[in-house]
C-alpha atoms as one frame of an Amber mdcrd trajectory, in Angstrom:
protein
   1.020   5.824 -21.821  -2.813   6.188 -22.207  -2.688   5.769 -26.025  -0.468
   2.775 -25.635  -2.806   1.162 -22.926  -6.216   2.120 -24.948  -4.773   0.432
 -28.252  -3.701  -2.664 -26.590  -7.184  -2.773 -24.566  -8.861  -2.145 -27.791
  -7.221  -5.472 -29.483  -8.469  -7.514 -26.339 -10.691  -6.169 -23.776 -11.803
  -9.632 -22.626  -8.005 -10.572 -21.785  -7.359  -7.300 -19.937 -10.632  -8.162
 -17.551  -9.594 -11.711 -16.980  -6.175 -10.294 -16.240  -7.618  -7.914 -13.921
  -9.779 -10.348 -12.254  -6.535 -13.124 -12.089  -4.384 -10.185 -10.390  -7.196
  -9.249  -8.012  -7.686 -12.669  -6.761  -3.908 -13.453  -6.436  -3.103 -10.275
  -4.850  -6.118 -10.646  -2.334  -5.146 -14.130  -1.442  -1.205 -12.794  -0.985
  -2.241  -9.923   1.224  -4.938 -12.221   3.402  -1.976 -14.889   3.768   0.550
 -12.181   4.627  -1.628 -10.768   7.218  -1.960 -14.058   9.003   1.350 -14.244
   9.150   2.299 -10.626  10.896   2.604  -9.969  14.657  -0.173  -7.109  15.191
   2.131  -5.931  18.483   5.296  -5.433  16.423   4.132  -4.716  13.092   6.967
  -3.765  10.771   7.187  -2.628   7.095  10.193  -5.075   6.538   8.221  -8.093
   8.028   5.158  -7.329   5.778   7.960  -7.606   2.808   9.466 -10.852   4.421
   6.116 -12.504   4.643   4.947 -11.587   1.349   7.956 -12.855  -0.276   7.275
 -16.331   1.740   3.793 -16.795   0.648   4.727 -16.059  -3.053   7.255 -18.795
  -2.786   4.773 -20.766  -1.142   2.006 -20.357  -3.462   3.500 -19.671  -6.618
   7.265 -21.208  -6.168   8.641 -17.329  -6.070   7.051 -16.577  -9.468   6.331
 -12.783  -8.822   9.551 -12.571  -6.367  11.446 -10.275  -8.381   8.368  -8.052
  -9.193   7.410  -8.141  -5.038  10.974  -7.047  -4.614  11.204  -4.378  -6.975
   7.677  -2.972  -5.719   9.160  -2.848  -2.306  12.322  -1.566  -3.174  10.743
   1.368  -4.835   9.342   2.275  -1.810  12.661   1.516   0.270  10.565  -1.289
   2.288  12.187  -4.117   3.802  15.693  -2.845   3.987  15.784  -1.719   7.645
  14.016  -2.388  10.703  12.648   0.778  11.998  13.188   1.382  15.586  12.648
   4.510  18.047  13.612   7.908  16.537  17.057   8.732  18.104  17.298  12.191
  16.588  14.710  14.890  15.801  13.566  15.100  12.291  15.070  17.715  10.171
  13.376  20.996   9.011  12.984  19.354   5.544  11.154  16.226   6.760   8.095
  14.966   5.356   6.676  15.112   9.169   6.269  18.607   9.267   3.769  18.654
   6.218   0.469  19.708   6.791  -0.881  16.250   5.358   0.816  14.533   7.919
  -1.117  13.539  11.099   0.554  13.125  14.371  -1.458  11.104  17.060  -2.369
  13.285  20.152  -1.920  11.584  23.646  -5.307  11.601  25.683
């Protein structure tokens, strides 16, 4: 993949820079507009996905909808609304990972 990137970049470095700047600005706008639509007291991933799609429809007429849905789908975001955990996690759950931080009651 790196070799393909290097070859394409070397053909048009200015074009790559312009594309990255446009992407940064577009994503920044989408994120800012998305955050404004969310309820901070009841934040859910599904609500983030829905709001992000609405922002794309309003700003660009849904131009990036397929890409947005694909990226959320890769992460299984937006399919379910998460509620309280009803059963204990399985032994294989990532919740037991040494990299998982669990909030402590003070």
